[in-house]
N, C-alpha and C positions, 0 to 999 in steps of 0.2 A: 837735620841738625842736632847733634850728639849732644850726652851729658856733659854740663860744666860746671865749676863750683862754684859757690855764691864772697869770693874775694874779693867782689869789686868794691871800690872804696864810694860810690855813689847806690843811694837805696830804692830801690825797686817802689813803685808806685801803683797802686789801683787806684781809679778817680770814675764817678760816674760821666758817661756823656750826657745822661738826660738833667741831673741836678748839678754838677759839679762837686759833689760832697767826695771826699776820698783821704785814703791814709798814705803813708808810708810802712814800709815793713821793718818791724824790730831788728831782723836779721835776713842778711839779704839769702835769695834764693840758691838750691841745691838741687841738684840731680835735676835740671832743667832740661827737657823734651820740646822738638818743635817740626810735628810733621806735616806734609802737605801730599795730598795725592789728585791724582789724573789718571780720569775712566778712556780707554780707550778701545773698541771693538773690533775685532777681526773678521776680515772680509772672508764670507767663501764661495773666493772666485775657481768654480771649477776647473782645475788642470790648471791652475795657475798658482808660483807664487801670492800665499795668502798676505793682502795690505790692510794697515790700522786706519779705522776712521777714528778724531778725536769725538767724545760724546762729551763730557763736560768737566770742568776743575772744581773740585771741589771745598770746602771754607776752612784751612788752617786747623790746626788743634795746637796748642802749647798744655805741658803739665808739668810744674814743679812742689819740692817740699820745702816748705816754711816752720818756721820753728818760733816758737813765742814761748815768753818768761815772764814772770810775777814773780818770784821767789824772793826778790830786793823787798816789796808792801805786801807780798802776802795776798794779791788781793785776789780775785780770781779768773784765773787766764781765758774763761770763755767771753764774760763781762767785756773785758778792757781787749780783745785782740778779734777772738775769734769769731763773735756777732756783727763784728766788723764786714769780714766777707760774708759772714751769711743774711748778714741786710741787702747783698745788691740781688740775692736770690726770690727779694719778695716780690711779689708780682704785684706793684704798686704805681706800675708807669702807663699812664695812658698813651697809647700806638700812636705816633704822627702817619703822616699820608705813606702811602705804599708799604705799610704794614698789616693790613687786614681789618684797616678800620670799622669797617663795619660790624666786624664779630662784637664791638664793642667790651671786649676782652682787654686788663689789664695784663701787662706782661712785667719780669723783670728788668733789670737792668742792665741796659747796654757797658760794657765796663770798657776802659780805657787802661791798659796794664802798659807800665812803661820802664825799663831798664838800658840808663846807658841808653845806646842808637836802638836797641831792640824797642817798637810798638807795636801793642794789637789791642784793636780794638773788638772787644767780642761779649761774649755771653758765659756767665759761669755755666757749667755743665755739674761737677760734682765738688763736696768742700768734703774730704774725709778727716777727721780730727781722731787724733791717737793724744789720748790724756796720760804721761807717762811720770806726774810726780805731782805730790795733793799735800796739800797745807795742812796743820793740825785739826781743823775746824772741817777736815774731809775734803773741800775746797779744791779743784784740780789750779796745779801752779805752773805747772808747763807742756807746753803740747807740739804736738807734730803734725803738722795740715798739709794733708795732699790733693793740691788744689788741681783742676781740668778747665781750659776756657776752649770755648771757639768760637772762630773769627767772624763775625757779626756779617759778613760777602765773603766772598772768594776776592782777593788781593791782586794786584799784576803785580808784577816784578823785574824788575832791572837786574842786568848783571852787575856786578861792585854795591848793591846798595840795596837788593832783597825787597825792592818795592813799598809797596807801601805798610807792611806787617813789620819790615825790617830795616826802616829808614833812617835815613842821614837825616830828614827832615823833621822839623821840630810841628808840635802839634798844640794848638793851646785849644780852649774855651772861648768862646766870645760870648757874650750877654747880649740878646738881637733888644737893641733900643727899638723906641716908637718909627715907624716909617723906614725903619729896615728893611732891605731884599738882600736875596742872597747874590743877588750881582756888585750890590754896594757894599755889600762884607766882603768878597772878594776884593773888591777894587781896594779898600781901605787896609787889608793884611795882606795883598801884592799875594793871590791865591786864584787856584780856577776855580771858578764859580760850578765845574760839574764834578773835581770832586768835590764839593759842599757836597753838594745835592745828592754823590751816590756814597758819601762815608756817613749821612745823616737821613738815608732812607727818601729826600725829599721828590716830589714830583713836579714841584710847579716850583722854578724860579723868584716867581716874583711875590704868589701868593703864599707860597708851602713853608714861610717863619710867621712866629708870631712875638709882638713885645714880649719880653721878659723870661724865654726861654734860652736857652745853650745851643748851641752848637760848638761842633770838633770843625778847625778852619788847621790844615795842611798849608804849612807855610814855603815859602818860594824857598831851593836851597841858595 
């Protein structure tokens, strides 16, 4: 996907898939890029024309540039905006089933990035901030941020829609109630329980969720 300008009226959003916390950007992204790679190996068939064998589909990646500005009120742009992105990189989330839970290590947030019909559930790999304007007290009041994200797991893509990452399906966060299971959540939201398990790293559709937690649910078209 080539670079685009940030002229869309609808604001892009970042939302933690783990806690539901999130925010809309101040100005829409510019220089937005989406990349997807697929690995193939060439057979060494002596005396024959070489053939290809599929190896794996790697998670997609996206990058964009964001501008944040606090010149109107003179507040520190780091505290007002940049730290909202950096918060998602803090290793403060306890892994769920299927995420090497036995390691006992907390991880950063899974983040749902939404801009119009584009959706990517992934992790933030890099936040690079360049501060280009400062207030009288020396605090930065304008920042240009280069953000890089990687898809949580390789998505499946369909002609015309782009699949799970570039899709016309809506995604919402559902808070798990007492007695809820993946299958009951899927039925209540007209969704596929297998998609819920895949998108949220859940191994057990019956006991894989706990009351009070949140799961991303991809709605049917």
